[in-house]
PDB file with SEQRES, HELIX, SHEET and CRYST1 records, atoms N, CA, C and O in Angstrom:
SEQRES   1 A   89  MET ALA LYS ASN GLN GLY LEU ALA LEU ASN PRO SER LYS          
SEQRES   2 A   89  ILE SER GLY VAL CYS GLY ARG LEU MET CYS CYS LEU GLN          
SEQRES   3 A   89  TYR GLU HIS ASP ASN TYR LYS GLU MET VAL LYS GLY LEU          
SEQRES   4 A   89  PRO ARG VAL ASN SER GLN VAL GLN THR PRO ASP GLY PRO          
SEQRES   5 A   89  GLY LYS VAL LEU LYS ASN GLU ILE LEU ALA GLN LYS VAL          
SEQRES   6 A   89  MET VAL ARG LEU ASP ASP GLU SER ILE MET THR TYR PRO          
SEQRES   7 A   89  LYS GLU GLU LEU LYS VAL LYS GLN GLN ASN PRO                  
HELIX    1 AA1 CYS A   24  LYS A   37  1                                  14    
HELIX    2 AA2 LYS A   79  GLU A   81  5                                   3    
SHEET    1 AA1 5 ILE A  74  PRO A  78  0                                        
SHEET    2 AA1 5 LYS A  64  LEU A  69 -1                                        
SHEET    3 AA1 5 GLY A  51  GLU A  59 -1                                        
SHEET    4 AA1 5 GLN A  45  THR A  48 -1                                        
SHEET    5 AA1 5 LYS A  83  VAL A  84 -1                                        
CRYST1    1.000    1.000    1.000  90.00  90.00  90.00 P 1           1          
ATOM      1  N   MET A   1       7.317 -35.764  30.280  1.00  0.00           N  
ATOM      2  CA  MET A   1       8.134 -34.580  30.664  1.00  0.00           C  
ATOM      3  C   MET A   1       9.346 -34.534  29.705  1.00  0.00           C  
ATOM      4  O   MET A   1       9.705 -33.449  29.247  1.00  0.00           O  
ATOM      5  N   ALA A   2       9.971 -35.654  29.398  1.00  0.00           N  
ATOM      6  CA  ALA A   2      11.118 -35.620  28.516  1.00  0.00           C  
ATOM      7  C   ALA A   2      10.708 -35.105  27.127  1.00  0.00           C  
ATOM      8  O   ALA A   2      11.456 -34.334  26.525  1.00  0.00           O  
ATOM      9  N   LYS A   3       9.572 -35.499  26.617  1.00  0.00           N  
ATOM     10  CA  LYS A   3       9.083 -35.046  25.353  1.00  0.00           C  
ATOM     11  C   LYS A   3       8.839 -33.495  25.396  1.00  0.00           C  
ATOM     12  O   LYS A   3       9.252 -32.781  24.483  1.00  0.00           O  
ATOM     13  N   ASN A   4       8.200 -33.018  26.416  1.00  0.00           N  
ATOM     14  CA  ASN A   4       7.991 -31.583  26.582  1.00  0.00           C  
ATOM     15  C   ASN A   4       9.282 -30.834  26.625  1.00  0.00           C  
ATOM     16  O   ASN A   4       9.313 -29.705  26.135  1.00  0.00           O  
ATOM     17  N   GLN A   5      10.335 -31.349  27.159  1.00  0.00           N  
ATOM     18  CA  GLN A   5      11.617 -30.710  27.288  1.00  0.00           C  
ATOM     19  C   GLN A   5      12.522 -30.922  26.103  1.00  0.00           C  
ATOM     20  O   GLN A   5      13.682 -30.510  26.107  1.00  0.00           O  
ATOM     21  N   GLY A   6      11.977 -31.577  25.074  1.00  0.00           N  
ATOM     22  CA  GLY A   6      12.781 -31.752  23.874  1.00  0.00           C  
ATOM     23  C   GLY A   6      13.938 -32.772  23.964  1.00  0.00           C  
ATOM     24  O   GLY A   6      14.894 -32.722  23.190  1.00  0.00           O  
ATOM     25  N   LEU A   7      13.817 -33.688  24.927  1.00  0.00           N  
ATOM     26  CA  LEU A   7      14.804 -34.719  25.137  1.00  0.00           C  
ATOM     27  C   LEU A   7      14.497 -35.928  24.377  1.00  0.00           C  
ATOM     28  O   LEU A   7      13.353 -36.180  23.999  1.00  0.00           O  
ATOM     29  N   ALA A   8      15.542 -36.709  24.140  1.00  0.00           N  
ATOM     30  CA  ALA A   8      15.331 -38.023  23.443  1.00  0.00           C  
ATOM     31  C   ALA A   8      14.466 -38.938  24.281  1.00  0.00           C  
ATOM     32  O   ALA A   8      14.605 -38.973  25.504  1.00  0.00           O  
ATOM     33  N   LEU A   9      13.607 -39.654  23.668  1.00  0.00           N  
ATOM     34  CA  LEU A   9      12.733 -40.527  24.402  1.00  0.00           C  
ATOM     35  C   LEU A   9      13.339 -41.921  24.672  1.00  0.00           C  
ATOM     36  O   LEU A   9      12.644 -42.819  25.148  1.00  0.00           O  
ATOM     37  N   ASN A  10      14.614 -42.090  24.369  1.00  0.00           N  
ATOM     38  CA  ASN A  10      15.370 -43.296  24.605  1.00  0.00           C  
ATOM     39  C   ASN A  10      15.612 -43.480  26.123  1.00  0.00           C  
ATOM     40  O   ASN A  10      16.313 -42.654  26.708  1.00  0.00           O  
ATOM     41  N   PRO A  11      15.084 -44.490  26.766  1.00  0.00           N  
ATOM     42  CA  PRO A  11      15.164 -44.652  28.207  1.00  0.00           C  
ATOM     43  C   PRO A  11      16.657 -44.599  28.686  1.00  0.00           C  
ATOM     44  O   PRO A  11      16.924 -44.122  29.789  1.00  0.00           O  
ATOM     45  N   SER A  12      17.600 -45.077  27.878  1.00  0.00           N  
ATOM     46  CA  SER A  12      18.980 -45.110  28.339  1.00  0.00           C  
ATOM     47  C   SER A  12      19.526 -43.642  28.391  1.00  0.00           C  
ATOM     48  O   SER A  12      20.475 -43.373  29.127  1.00  0.00           O  
ATOM     49  N   LYS A  13      18.950 -42.731  27.638  1.00  0.00           N  
ATOM     50  CA  LYS A  13      19.431 -41.355  27.609  1.00  0.00           C  
ATOM     51  C   LYS A  13      18.807 -40.512  28.747  1.00  0.00           C  
ATOM     52  O   LYS A  13      19.354 -39.485  29.148  1.00  0.00           O  
ATOM     53  N   ILE A  14      17.666 -40.971  29.244  1.00  0.00           N  
ATOM     54  CA  ILE A  14      16.967 -40.224  30.318  1.00  0.00           C  
ATOM     55  C   ILE A  14      16.952 -40.943  31.621  1.00  0.00           C  
ATOM     56  O   ILE A  14      16.145 -40.659  32.507  1.00  0.00           O  
ATOM     57  N   SER A  15      17.879 -41.907  31.734  1.00  0.00           N  
ATOM     58  CA  SER A  15      17.982 -42.663  33.015  1.00  0.00           C  
ATOM     59  C   SER A  15      19.272 -42.093  33.799  1.00  0.00           C  
ATOM     60  O   SER A  15      20.319 -41.768  33.238  1.00  0.00           O  
ATOM     61  N   GLY A  16      19.050 -42.032  35.061  1.00  0.00           N  
ATOM     62  CA  GLY A  16      20.133 -41.564  35.931  1.00  0.00           C  
ATOM     63  C   GLY A  16      21.102 -42.728  36.231  1.00  0.00           C  
ATOM     64  O   GLY A  16      20.945 -43.850  35.751  1.00  0.00           O  
ATOM     65  N   VAL A  17      22.089 -42.397  37.035  1.00  0.00           N  
ATOM     66  CA  VAL A  17      23.064 -43.417  37.464  1.00  0.00           C  
ATOM     67  C   VAL A  17      22.441 -44.609  38.128  1.00  0.00           C  
ATOM     68  O   VAL A  17      22.942 -45.729  38.027  1.00  0.00           O  
ATOM     69  N   CYS A  18      21.299 -44.354  38.834  1.00  0.00           N  
ATOM     70  CA  CYS A  18      20.646 -45.420  39.491  1.00  0.00           C  
ATOM     71  C   CYS A  18      19.947 -46.387  38.573  1.00  0.00           C  
ATOM     72  O   CYS A  18      19.516 -47.448  39.025  1.00  0.00           O  
ATOM     73  N   GLY A  19      19.813 -46.057  37.267  1.00  0.00           N  
ATOM     74  CA  GLY A  19      19.123 -46.898  36.330  1.00  0.00           C  
ATOM     75  C   GLY A  19      17.689 -46.657  36.168  1.00  0.00           C  
ATOM     76  O   GLY A  19      17.033 -47.264  35.323  1.00  0.00           O  
ATOM     77  N   ARG A  20      17.146 -45.716  37.020  1.00  0.00           N  
ATOM     78  CA  ARG A  20      15.777 -45.380  36.899  1.00  0.00           C  
ATOM     79  C   ARG A  20      15.631 -44.063  36.140  1.00  0.00           C  
ATOM     80  O   ARG A  20      16.603 -43.328  35.960  1.00  0.00           O  
ATOM     81  N   LEU A  21      14.391 -43.770  35.690  1.00  0.00           N  
ATOM     82  CA  LEU A  21      14.261 -42.479  34.976  1.00  0.00           C  
ATOM     83  C   LEU A  21      14.621 -41.305  35.870  1.00  0.00           C  
ATOM     84  O   LEU A  21      14.358 -41.309  37.073  1.00  0.00           O  
ATOM     85  N   MET A  22      15.239 -40.283  35.243  1.00  0.00           N  
ATOM     86  CA  MET A  22      15.801 -39.218  36.019  1.00  0.00           C  
ATOM     87  C   MET A  22      14.711 -38.460  36.760  1.00  0.00           C  
ATOM     88  O   MET A  22      13.752 -37.975  36.160  1.00  0.00           O  
ATOM     89  N   CYS A  23      14.874 -38.367  38.076  1.00  0.00           N  
ATOM     90  CA  CYS A  23      13.920 -37.623  38.949  1.00  0.00           C  
ATOM     91  C   CYS A  23      14.132 -36.121  38.658  1.00  0.00           C  
ATOM     92  O   CYS A  23      13.209 -35.344  38.901  1.00  0.00           O  
ATOM     93  N   CYS A  24      15.282 -35.679  38.157  1.00  0.00           N  
ATOM     94  CA  CYS A  24      15.447 -34.327  37.902  1.00  0.00           C  
ATOM     95  C   CYS A  24      14.500 -33.761  36.818  1.00  0.00           C  
ATOM     96  O   CYS A  24      14.239 -32.559  36.795  1.00  0.00           O  
ATOM     97  N   LEU A  25      13.985 -34.630  35.922  1.00  0.00           N  
ATOM     98  CA  LEU A  25      13.019 -34.233  34.977  1.00  0.00           C  
ATOM     99  C   LEU A  25      11.790 -33.692  35.658  1.00  0.00           C  
ATOM    100  O   LEU A  25      11.297 -32.641  35.249  1.00  0.00           O  
ATOM    101  N   GLN A  26      11.262 -34.352  36.680  1.00  0.00           N  
ATOM    102  CA  GLN A  26      10.119 -33.896  37.413  1.00  0.00           C  
ATOM    103  C   GLN A  26      10.491 -32.555  38.192  1.00  0.00           C  
ATOM    104  O   GLN A  26       9.689 -31.622  38.232  1.00  0.00           O  
ATOM    105  N   TYR A  27      11.647 -32.501  38.764  1.00  0.00           N  
ATOM    106  CA  TYR A  27      12.055 -31.315  39.499  1.00  0.00           C  
ATOM    107  C   TYR A  27      12.127 -30.109  38.609  1.00  0.00           C  
ATOM    108  O   TYR A  27      11.715 -29.028  39.030  1.00  0.00           O  
ATOM    109  N   GLU A  28      12.653 -30.239  37.340  1.00  0.00           N  
ATOM    110  CA  GLU A  28      12.802 -29.134  36.464  1.00  0.00           C  
ATOM    111  C   GLU A  28      11.521 -28.754  35.673  1.00  0.00           C  
ATOM    112  O   GLU A  28      11.407 -27.650  35.140  1.00  0.00           O  
ATOM    113  N   HIS A  29      10.572 -29.701  35.619  1.00  0.00           N  
ATOM    114  CA  HIS A  29       9.426 -29.536  34.703  1.00  0.00           C  
ATOM    115  C   HIS A  29       8.665 -28.246  34.955  1.00  0.00           C  
ATOM    116  O   HIS A  29       8.350 -27.551  33.989  1.00  0.00           O  
ATOM    117  N   ASP A  30       8.344 -27.875  36.213  1.00  0.00           N  
ATOM    118  CA  ASP A  30       7.622 -26.701  36.432  1.00  0.00           C  
ATOM    119  C   ASP A  30       8.334 -25.375  35.961  1.00  0.00           C  
ATOM    120  O   ASP A  30       7.728 -24.459  35.406  1.00  0.00           O  
ATOM    121  N   ASN A  31       9.693 -25.369  36.242  1.00  0.00           N  
ATOM    122  CA  ASN A  31      10.445 -24.199  35.790  1.00  0.00           C  
ATOM    123  C   ASN A  31      10.505 -24.171  34.261  1.00  0.00           C  
ATOM    124  O   ASN A  31      10.437 -23.101  33.658  1.00  0.00           O  
ATOM    125  N   TYR A  32      10.629 -25.313  33.652  1.00  0.00           N  
ATOM    126  CA  TYR A  32      10.647 -25.418  32.179  1.00  0.00           C  
ATOM    127  C   TYR A  32       9.386 -24.890  31.559  1.00  0.00           C  
ATOM    128  O   TYR A  32       9.422 -24.123  30.596  1.00  0.00           O  
ATOM    129  N   LYS A  33       8.237 -25.314  32.131  1.00  0.00           N  
ATOM    130  CA  LYS A  33       6.924 -24.828  31.602  1.00  0.00           C  
ATOM    131  C   LYS A  33       6.784 -23.327  31.783  1.00  0.00           C  
ATOM    132  O   LYS A  33       6.168 -22.676  30.939  1.00  0.00           O  
ATOM    133  N   GLU A  34       7.310 -22.769  32.811  1.00  0.00           N  
ATOM    134  CA  GLU A  34       7.276 -21.322  33.003  1.00  0.00           C  
ATOM    135  C   GLU A  34       8.162 -20.609  31.994  1.00  0.00           C  
ATOM    136  O   GLU A  34       7.766 -19.569  31.468  1.00  0.00           O  
ATOM    137  N   MET A  35       9.319 -21.122  31.714  1.00  0.00           N  
ATOM    138  CA  MET A  35      10.196 -20.515  30.759  1.00  0.00           C  
ATOM    139  C   MET A  35       9.636 -20.535  29.323  1.00  0.00           C  
ATOM    140  O   MET A  35       9.894 -19.618  28.543  1.00  0.00           O  
ATOM    141  N   VAL A  36       8.897 -21.547  28.994  1.00  0.00           N  
ATOM    142  CA  VAL A  36       8.333 -21.696  27.640  1.00  0.00           C  
ATOM    143  C   VAL A  36       7.249 -20.640  27.399  1.00  0.00           C  
ATOM    144  O   VAL A  36       7.055 -20.196  26.268  1.00  0.00           O  
ATOM    145  N   LYS A  37       6.551 -20.243  28.451  1.00  0.00           N  
ATOM    146  CA  LYS A  37       5.421 -19.277  28.304  1.00  0.00           C  
ATOM    147  C   LYS A  37       5.838 -17.958  27.669  1.00  0.00           C  
ATOM    148  O   LYS A  37       5.014 -17.347  26.989  1.00  0.00           O  
ATOM    149  N   GLY A  38       7.084 -17.476  27.850  1.00  0.00           N  
ATOM    150  CA  GLY A  38       7.484 -16.194  27.292  1.00  0.00           C  
ATOM    151  C   GLY A  38       7.985 -16.321  25.868  1.00  0.00           C  
ATOM    152  O   GLY A  38       8.332 -15.292  25.289  1.00  0.00           O  
ATOM    153  N   LEU A  39       8.053 -17.486  25.255  1.00  0.00           N  
ATOM    154  CA  LEU A  39       8.609 -17.579  23.950  1.00  0.00           C  
ATOM    155  C   LEU A  39       7.513 -17.776  22.880  1.00  0.00           C  
ATOM    156  O   LEU A  39       6.473 -18.379  23.143  1.00  0.00           O  
ATOM    157  N   PRO A  40       7.778 -17.248  21.662  1.00  0.00           N  
ATOM    158  CA  PRO A  40       6.787 -17.444  20.624  1.00  0.00           C  
ATOM    159  C   PRO A  40       6.671 -18.892  20.187  1.00  0.00           C  
ATOM    160  O   PRO A  40       7.638 -19.637  20.341  1.00  0.00           O  
ATOM    161  N   ARG A  41       5.560 -19.323  19.660  1.00  0.00           N  
ATOM    162  CA  ARG A  41       5.425 -20.692  19.187  1.00  0.00           C  
ATOM    163  C   ARG A  41       6.188 -20.883  17.903  1.00  0.00           C  
ATOM    164  O   ARG A  41       6.375 -19.970  17.098  1.00  0.00           O  
ATOM    165  N   VAL A  42       6.626 -22.143  17.749  1.00  0.00           N  
ATOM    166  CA  VAL A  42       7.291 -22.547  16.525  1.00  0.00           C  
ATOM    167  C   VAL A  42       6.306 -22.362  15.350  1.00  0.00           C  
ATOM    168  O   VAL A  42       5.122 -22.675  15.477  1.00  0.00           O  
ATOM    169  N   ASN A  43       6.782 -21.874  14.257  1.00  0.00           N  
ATOM    170  CA  ASN A  43       6.039 -21.565  12.998  1.00  0.00           C  
ATOM    171  C   ASN A  43       5.226 -20.284  13.098  1.00  0.00           C  
ATOM    172  O   ASN A  43       4.516 -19.934  12.155  1.00  0.00           O  
ATOM    173  N   SER A  44       5.317 -19.558  14.251  1.00  0.00           N  
ATOM    174  CA  SER A  44       4.584 -18.268  14.275  1.00  0.00           C  
ATOM    175  C   SER A  44       5.417 -17.197  13.544  1.00  0.00           C  
ATOM    176  O   SER A  44       6.625 -17.339  13.353  1.00  0.00           O  
ATOM    177  N   GLN A  45       4.732 -16.144  13.154  1.00  0.00           N  
ATOM    178  CA  GLN A  45       5.376 -15.062  12.450  1.00  0.00           C  
ATOM    179  C   GLN A  45       5.803 -14.033  13.513  1.00  0.00           C  
ATOM    180  O   GLN A  45       5.040 -13.714  14.425  1.00  0.00           O  
ATOM    181  N   VAL A  46       7.008 -13.534  13.380  1.00  0.00           N  
ATOM    182  CA  VAL A  46       7.516 -12.515  14.314  1.00  0.00           C  
ATOM    183  C   VAL A  46       8.188 -11.432  13.593  1.00  0.00           C  
ATOM    184  O   VAL A  46       8.660 -11.605  12.469  1.00  0.00           O  
ATOM    185  N   GLN A  47       8.241 -10.265  14.250  1.00  0.00           N  
ATOM    186  CA  GLN A  47       9.040  -9.114  13.714  1.00  0.00           C  
ATOM    187  C   GLN A  47      10.307  -9.051  14.492  1.00  0.00           C  
ATOM    188  O   GLN A  47      10.287  -8.990  15.721  1.00  0.00           O  
ATOM    189  N   THR A  48      11.439  -9.065  13.782  1.00  0.00           N  
ATOM    190  CA  THR A  48      12.773  -8.996  14.379  1.00  0.00           C  
ATOM    191  C   THR A  48      13.406  -7.616  14.063  1.00  0.00           C  
ATOM    192  O   THR A  48      12.845  -6.853  13.277  1.00  0.00           O  
ATOM    193  N   PRO A  49      14.550  -7.298  14.660  1.00  0.00           N  
ATOM    194  CA  PRO A  49      15.235  -6.063  14.316  1.00  0.00           C  
ATOM    195  C   PRO A  49      15.670  -6.069  12.852  1.00  0.00           C  
ATOM    196  O   PRO A  49      15.927  -4.997  12.303  1.00  0.00           O  
ATOM    197  N   ASP A  50      15.765  -7.236  12.190  1.00  0.00           N  
ATOM    198  CA  ASP A  50      16.213  -7.357  10.854  1.00  0.00           C  
ATOM    199  C   ASP A  50      15.054  -7.538   9.860  1.00  0.00           C  
ATOM    200  O   ASP A  50      15.311  -7.695   8.666  1.00  0.00           O  
ATOM    201  N   GLY A  51      13.846  -7.523  10.287  1.00  0.00           N  
ATOM    202  CA  GLY A  51      12.667  -7.656   9.492  1.00  0.00           C  
ATOM    203  C   GLY A  51      11.811  -8.842   9.914  1.00  0.00           C  
ATOM    204  O   GLY A  51      12.091  -9.485  10.926  1.00  0.00           O  
ATOM    205  N   PRO A  52      10.736  -9.141   9.117  1.00  0.00           N  
ATOM    206  CA  PRO A  52       9.830 -10.189   9.553  1.00  0.00           C  
ATOM    207  C   PRO A  52      10.414 -11.542   9.318  1.00  0.00           C  
ATOM    208  O   PRO A  52      11.306 -11.697   8.483  1.00  0.00           O  
ATOM    209  N   GLY A  53       9.925 -12.552  10.049  1.00  0.00           N  
ATOM    210  CA  GLY A  53      10.410 -13.957   9.909  1.00  0.00           C  
ATOM    211  C   GLY A  53       9.471 -14.884  10.554  1.00  0.00           C  
ATOM    212  O   GLY A  53       8.421 -14.522  11.085  1.00  0.00           O  
ATOM    213  N   LYS A  54       9.919 -16.178  10.482  1.00  0.00           N  
ATOM    214  CA  LYS A  54       9.076 -17.313  11.009  1.00  0.00           C  
ATOM    215  C   LYS A  54      10.000 -18.075  12.047  1.00  0.00           C  
ATOM    216  O   LYS A  54      11.181 -18.336  11.817  1.00  0.00           O  
ATOM    217  N   VAL A  55       9.375 -18.381  13.140  1.00  0.00           N  
ATOM    218  CA  VAL A  55      10.077 -19.038  14.291  1.00  0.00           C  
ATOM    219  C   VAL A  55      10.368 -20.487  13.881  1.00  0.00           C  
ATOM    220  O   VAL A  55       9.439 -21.226  13.554  1.00  0.00           O  
ATOM    221  N   LEU A  56      11.679 -20.917  13.892  1.00  0.00           N  
ATOM    222  CA  LEU A  56      12.044 -22.289  13.543  1.00  0.00           C  
ATOM    223  C   LEU A  56      12.218 -23.104  14.793  1.00  0.00           C  
ATOM    224  O   LEU A  56      11.842 -24.276  14.805  1.00  0.00           O  
ATOM    225  N   LYS A  57      12.798 -22.516  15.901  1.00  0.00           N  
ATOM    226  CA  LYS A  57      13.141 -23.267  17.117  1.00  0.00           C  
ATOM    227  C   LYS A  57      13.305 -22.277  18.287  1.00  0.00           C  
ATOM    228  O   LYS A  57      13.708 -21.124  18.131  1.00  0.00           O  
ATOM    229  N   ASN A  58      12.971 -22.803  19.438  1.00  0.00           N  
ATOM    230  CA  ASN A  58      13.163 -22.064  20.716  1.00  0.00           C  
ATOM    231  C   ASN A  58      14.327 -22.699  21.428  1.00  0.00           C  
ATOM    232  O   ASN A  58      14.410 -23.923  21.534  1.00  0.00           O  
ATOM    233  N   GLU A  59      15.224 -21.873  21.916  1.00  0.00           N  
ATOM    234  CA  GLU A  59      16.253 -22.328  22.795  1.00  0.00           C  
ATOM    235  C   GLU A  59      15.837 -21.878  24.218  1.00  0.00           C  
ATOM    236  O   GLU A  59      16.172 -20.791  24.689  1.00  0.00           O  
ATOM    237  N   ILE A  60      15.092 -22.783  24.857  1.00  0.00           N  
ATOM    238  CA  ILE A  60      14.304 -22.473  26.046  1.00  0.00           C  
ATOM    239  C   ILE A  60      15.193 -21.997  27.192  1.00  0.00           C  
ATOM    240  O   ILE A  60      14.906 -20.959  27.788  1.00  0.00           O  
ATOM    241  N   LEU A  61      16.260 -22.721  27.516  1.00  0.00           N  
ATOM    242  CA  LEU A  61      17.065 -22.397  28.660  1.00  0.00           C  
ATOM    243  C   LEU A  61      17.808 -21.069  28.374  1.00  0.00           C  
ATOM    244  O   LEU A  61      18.004 -20.287  29.304  1.00  0.00           O  
ATOM    245  N   ALA A  62      18.219 -20.794  27.143  1.00  0.00           N  
ATOM    246  CA  ALA A  62      18.943 -19.605  26.805  1.00  0.00           C  
ATOM    247  C   ALA A  62      17.969 -18.420  26.571  1.00  0.00           C  
ATOM    248  O   ALA A  62      18.390 -17.266  26.493  1.00  0.00           O  
ATOM    249  N   GLN A  63      16.678 -18.730  26.463  1.00  0.00           N  
ATOM    250  CA  GLN A  63      15.666 -17.717  26.198  1.00  0.00           C  
ATOM    251  C   GLN A  63      15.928 -16.995  24.898  1.00  0.00           C  
ATOM    252  O   GLN A  63      15.824 -15.772  24.812  1.00  0.00           O  
ATOM    253  N   LYS A  64      16.271 -17.777  23.884  1.00  0.00           N  
ATOM    254  CA  LYS A  64      16.592 -17.237  22.558  1.00  0.00           C  
ATOM    255  C   LYS A  64      15.677 -17.987  21.562  1.00  0.00           C  
ATOM    256  O   LYS A  64      15.175 -19.077  21.836  1.00  0.00           O  
ATOM    257  N   VAL A  65      15.487 -17.332  20.374  1.00  0.00           N  
ATOM    258  CA  VAL A  65      14.593 -17.874  19.340  1.00  0.00           C  
ATOM    259  C   VAL A  65      15.304 -17.829  18.011  1.00  0.00           C  
ATOM    260  O   VAL A  65      15.849 -16.804  17.603  1.00  0.00           O  
ATOM    261  N   MET A  66      15.284 -19.020  17.317  1.00  0.00           N  
ATOM    262  CA  MET A  66      15.907 -19.128  15.972  1.00  0.00           C  
ATOM    263  C   MET A  66      14.780 -18.815  14.930  1.00  0.00           C  
ATOM    264  O   MET A  66      13.708 -19.420  14.927  1.00  0.00           O  
ATOM    265  N   VAL A  67      15.087 -17.878  14.097  1.00  0.00           N  
ATOM    266  CA  VAL A  67      14.121 -17.349  13.105  1.00  0.00           C  
ATOM    267  C   VAL A  67      14.640 -17.424  11.689  1.00  0.00           C  
ATOM    268  O   VAL A  67      15.816 -17.143  11.457  1.00  0.00           O  
ATOM    269  N   ARG A  68      13.809 -17.792  10.736  1.00  0.00           N  
ATOM    270  CA  ARG A  68      14.099 -17.709   9.305  1.00  0.00           C  
ATOM    271  C   ARG A  68      13.458 -16.450   8.778  1.00  0.00           C  
ATOM    272  O   ARG A  68      12.237 -16.311   8.702  1.00  0.00           O  
ATOM    273  N   LEU A  69      14.353 -15.527   8.413  1.00  0.00           N  
ATOM    274  CA  LEU A  69      13.896 -14.270   7.904  1.00  0.00           C  
ATOM    275  C   LEU A  69      13.343 -14.418   6.489  1.00  0.00           C  
ATOM    276  O   LEU A  69      13.611 -15.416   5.821  1.00  0.00           O  
ATOM    277  N   ASP A  70      12.577 -13.438   6.033  1.00  0.00           N  
ATOM    278  CA  ASP A  70      11.973 -13.489   4.741  1.00  0.00           C  
ATOM    279  C   ASP A  70      13.009 -13.645   3.643  1.00  0.00           C  
ATOM    280  O   ASP A  70      12.686 -14.190   2.588  1.00  0.00           O  
ATOM    281  N   ASP A  71      14.227 -13.195   3.842  1.00  0.00           N  
ATOM    282  CA  ASP A  71      15.308 -13.331   2.791  1.00  0.00           C  
ATOM    283  C   ASP A  71      15.977 -14.693   2.866  1.00  0.00           C  
ATOM    284  O   ASP A  71      17.014 -14.912   2.240  1.00  0.00           O  
ATOM    285  N   GLU A  72      15.377 -15.630   3.644  1.00  0.00           N  
ATOM    286  CA  GLU A  72      15.923 -16.996   3.857  1.00  0.00           C  
ATOM    287  C   GLU A  72      17.030 -17.175   4.762  1.00  0.00           C  
ATOM    288  O   GLU A  72      17.465 -18.304   4.986  1.00  0.00           O  
ATOM    289  N   SER A  73      17.555 -16.068   5.339  1.00  0.00           N  
ATOM    290  CA  SER A  73      18.722 -16.198   6.282  1.00  0.00           C  
ATOM    291  C   SER A  73      18.164 -16.675   7.631  1.00  0.00           C  
ATOM    292  O   SER A  73      16.990 -16.467   7.935  1.00  0.00           O  
ATOM    293  N   ILE A  74      18.972 -17.277   8.385  1.00  0.00           N  
ATOM    294  CA  ILE A  74      18.577 -17.781   9.718  1.00  0.00           C  
ATOM    295  C   ILE A  74      19.373 -17.067  10.763  1.00  0.00           C  
ATOM    296  O   ILE A  74      20.603 -17.020  10.727  1.00  0.00           O  
ATOM    297  N   MET A  75      18.628 -16.500  11.715  1.00  0.00           N  
ATOM    298  CA  MET A  75      19.240 -15.682  12.765  1.00  0.00           C  
ATOM    299  C   MET A  75      18.656 -16.164  14.129  1.00  0.00           C  
ATOM    300  O   MET A  75      17.560 -16.721  14.195  1.00  0.00           O  
ATOM    301  N   THR A  76      19.428 -15.924  15.194  1.00  0.00           N  
ATOM    302  CA  THR A  76      18.961 -16.202  16.559  1.00  0.00           C  
ATOM    303  C   THR A  76      18.894 -14.946  17.323  1.00  0.00           C  
ATOM    304  O   THR A  76      19.849 -14.170  17.290  1.00  0.00           O  
ATOM    305  N   TYR A  77      17.773 -14.673  18.049  1.00  0.00           N  
ATOM    306  CA  TYR A  77      17.513 -13.481  18.742  1.00  0.00           C  
ATOM    307  C   TYR A  77      17.101 -13.738  20.217  1.00  0.00           C  
ATOM    308  O   TYR A  77      16.417 -14.720  20.504  1.00  0.00           O  
ATOM    309  N   PRO A  78      17.513 -12.869  21.127  1.00  0.00           N  
ATOM    310  CA  PRO A  78      16.858 -12.948  22.480  1.00  0.00           C  
ATOM    311  C   PRO A  78      15.383 -12.654  22.370  1.00  0.00           C  
ATOM    312  O   PRO A  78      14.966 -11.866  21.520  1.00  0.00           O  
ATOM    313  N   LYS A  79      14.616 -13.254  23.188  1.00  0.00           N  
ATOM    314  CA  LYS A  79      13.148 -13.115  23.120  1.00  0.00           C  
ATOM    315  C   LYS A  79      12.730 -11.693  23.222  1.00  0.00           C  
ATOM    316  O   LYS A  79      11.735 -11.308  22.607  1.00  0.00           O  
ATOM    317  N   GLU A  80      13.425 -10.898  23.956  1.00  0.00           N  
ATOM    318  CA  GLU A  80      13.065  -9.460  24.139  1.00  0.00           C  
ATOM    319  C   GLU A  80      13.114  -8.628  22.804  1.00  0.00           C  
ATOM    320  O   GLU A  80      12.502  -7.565  22.699  1.00  0.00           O  
ATOM    321  N   GLU A  81      13.829  -9.132  21.849  1.00  0.00           N  
ATOM    322  CA  GLU A  81      14.001  -8.406  20.585  1.00  0.00           C  
ATOM    323  C   GLU A  81      12.932  -8.750  19.578  1.00  0.00           C  
ATOM    324  O   GLU A  81      12.957  -8.221  18.467  1.00  0.00           O  
ATOM    325  N   LEU A  82      11.983  -9.622  19.921  1.00  0.00           N  
ATOM    326  CA  LEU A  82      10.987 -10.079  18.973  1.00  0.00           C  
ATOM    327  C   LEU A  82       9.611  -9.647  19.350  1.00  0.00           C  
ATOM    328  O   LEU A  82       9.269  -9.531  20.527  1.00  0.00           O  
ATOM    329  N   LYS A  83       8.811  -9.406  18.319  1.00  0.00           N  
ATOM    330  CA  LYS A  83       7.377  -9.077  18.541  1.00  0.00           C  
ATOM    331  C   LYS A  83       6.605 -10.019  17.724  1.00  0.00           C  
ATOM    332  O   LYS A  83       6.809 -10.086  16.512  1.00  0.00           O  
ATOM    333  N   VAL A  84       5.688 -10.787  18.341  1.00  0.00           N  
ATOM    334  CA  VAL A  84       4.827 -11.808  17.649  1.00  0.00           C  
ATOM    335  C   VAL A  84       3.759 -10.991  16.830  1.00  0.00           C  
ATOM    336  O   VAL A  84       3.122 -10.073  17.346  1.00  0.00           O  
ATOM    337  N   LYS A  85       3.610 -11.370  15.568  1.00  0.00           N  
ATOM    338  CA  LYS A  85       2.655 -10.774  14.687  1.00  0.00           C  
ATOM    339  C   LYS A  85       1.296 -11.438  14.996  1.00  0.00           C  
ATOM    340  O   LYS A  85       1.224 -12.638  15.263  1.00  0.00           O  
ATOM    341  N   GLN A  86       0.231 -10.630  14.953  1.00  0.00           N  
ATOM    342  CA  GLN A  86      -1.115 -11.170  15.172  1.00  0.00           C  
ATOM    343  C   GLN A  86      -1.571 -11.819  13.863  1.00  0.00           C  
ATOM    344  O   GLN A  86      -1.397 -11.243  12.789  1.00  0.00           O  
ATOM    345  N   GLN A  87      -2.161 -13.035  13.954  1.00  0.00           N  
ATOM    346  CA  GLN A  87      -2.699 -13.717  12.833  1.00  0.00           C  
ATOM    347  C   GLN A  87      -4.014 -13.117  12.409  1.00  0.00           C  
ATOM    348  O   GLN A  87      -4.837 -12.824  13.276  1.00  0.00           O  
ATOM    349  N   ASN A  88      -4.271 -12.912  11.115  1.00  0.00           N  
ATOM    350  CA  ASN A  88      -5.563 -12.473  10.631  1.00  0.00           C  
ATOM    351  C   ASN A  88      -6.524 -13.654  10.637  1.00  0.00           C  
ATOM    352  O   ASN A  88      -6.166 -14.740  10.180  1.00  0.00           O  
ATOM    353  N   PRO A  89      -7.746 -13.460  11.149  1.00  0.00           N  
ATOM    354  CA  PRO A  89      -8.748 -14.518  11.144  1.00  0.00           C  
ATOM    355  C   PRO A  89      -9.293 -14.919   9.788  1.00  0.00           C  
ATOM    356  O   PRO A  89     -10.143 -15.805   9.702  1.00  0.00           O  
TER     357      PRO A  89                                                      
END                                                                             
């Protein structure tokens, strides 16, 4: 679950005050999986308000996407502003 949520796999960083692995990871996991569904995959091609680009990173909790545009600039957009391009077979 920690890996899926992009957290460090270092046990000291994902341990709670009790010294055991954080139970909140399990509690949050279902919501996290649901939030990921609406975001484009990393490395997918998207159309942005500023032109086409490639997804670099998803900010899952903020529901934003970091994109490298074709002119090499890097911008962050709300997911609603992006359209995923269909891949040609």
